[in-house]
N, C-alpha and C positions, 0 to 999 in steps of 0.2 A: 460447446467449444468456446474458447476465449478468442472470439472473432470480433470484427468491427461492430456487428449488431449487439453483441454482449457488452462491448465497451461503451457503446452509445447508451444502452440502458443503464450501465453502471455510472455514467456521468450524471444522469438524472438522480440516481439514488445518492451519489456522493454530494450533489448540491443540496439535498434535503438533510442528510444524516451526518455528513462528515466535515463540511466546510467550516462550521462554527469552531472546530478545534484545529483541523489540519490546514485550513485556508483553501482558497479557490484553486491554487496551483499545487496543493499538497505539500507545502513547505513548512508546515508546523506553525504558521503565523495567523491562525484564525482569530476572529474577534474576541474569543474568550481566553486567548493565550496569556493575557495579562492578569487574569483573575484565577486561573487554574494552572497546574503544571503544564508546561508547553508540550503540545503533541509532537511526536517525531516528524521530521521531514521525510516524507515517503520516497524522496529522491536520493536519500543518503545511501551510500554504497552498501552499508550493512543490511539495509532493507531490500535494495535491488538484488542482492545475492540470495535472499530467502526464496524458498520454493513457493510455487503457487499454492500448494497445499498448506504450507506454513502460514501464508497470509490469510487463507480461508479459515484456518484454525483460529488465528488471532481474532478475526472478525466474529467468529462463532462464539469463542469462549471469553474474549476480552483480553486486555493486557494490564499493565501496571495501573494506569489511570483510565484506560479505555473500557467502557462498558461492554458487556457481552451483547452481540447483536442477534443472537439466535432467536430471541423472543420477538424482536421487532421487524426482522427481515426474513424473507424466505431463503432457502438454500440457493435458488437461482439468483436472487438479488445479491447475495454475498459473492457468488462466483462472478456476477457481472461487475461488482466492485473490484475484484481482482483483475479482471480484464481492463477496466478503466485505469487502475493504478499502473499496470504494465504500459499502457499507452502514454501516460504521463512520464514514465521513466525512460521512454525512448529518446527524450531530449538529452539524456545523459544523467549519470549519477555523480554525486559529489562526495567528498570526504576521502581521507587517506585509506588505502587498502593495506591489509595485513596478510593477504593471501600470497604474496611473493611477486616476483617480476613478471610472471606470465599471466597475472590476473588482468581481466579486461573490465575496468570500472565503468565503462560506458555501455555495457550490455547487461540488461537485467537477466536474472536467472529464469529459466523456463521450468515448467512443471516436471520436466524429465531429469533435472539436475538434483544433486544431493542436498543435504540439509544446511544448517546454519554455518556461517563462516567460522 
């Protein structure tokens, strides 16, 4: 489950594996962001609206500039990272929404919601 214990474990994994690119607050401002393509702000609306499974899949397979984490992290550690990202997103998401007037940009998507915006 994506509970407080998972989020706490995820925070430790994030500090070791993710901060260099995403920054301590997951805003895409890590110390290597001036030498590599800037990592996305994990608090951006478009990422907040992704499903938990989508985030897990990105952690597993990698992204445009993000390396795949399936070799370096266990499945549990990747789910723990999803839990930690959701905790960070509870402070609110930023960016313009394109989902219409009923969209709630301050609420991250849960694992029961649909796919990409």
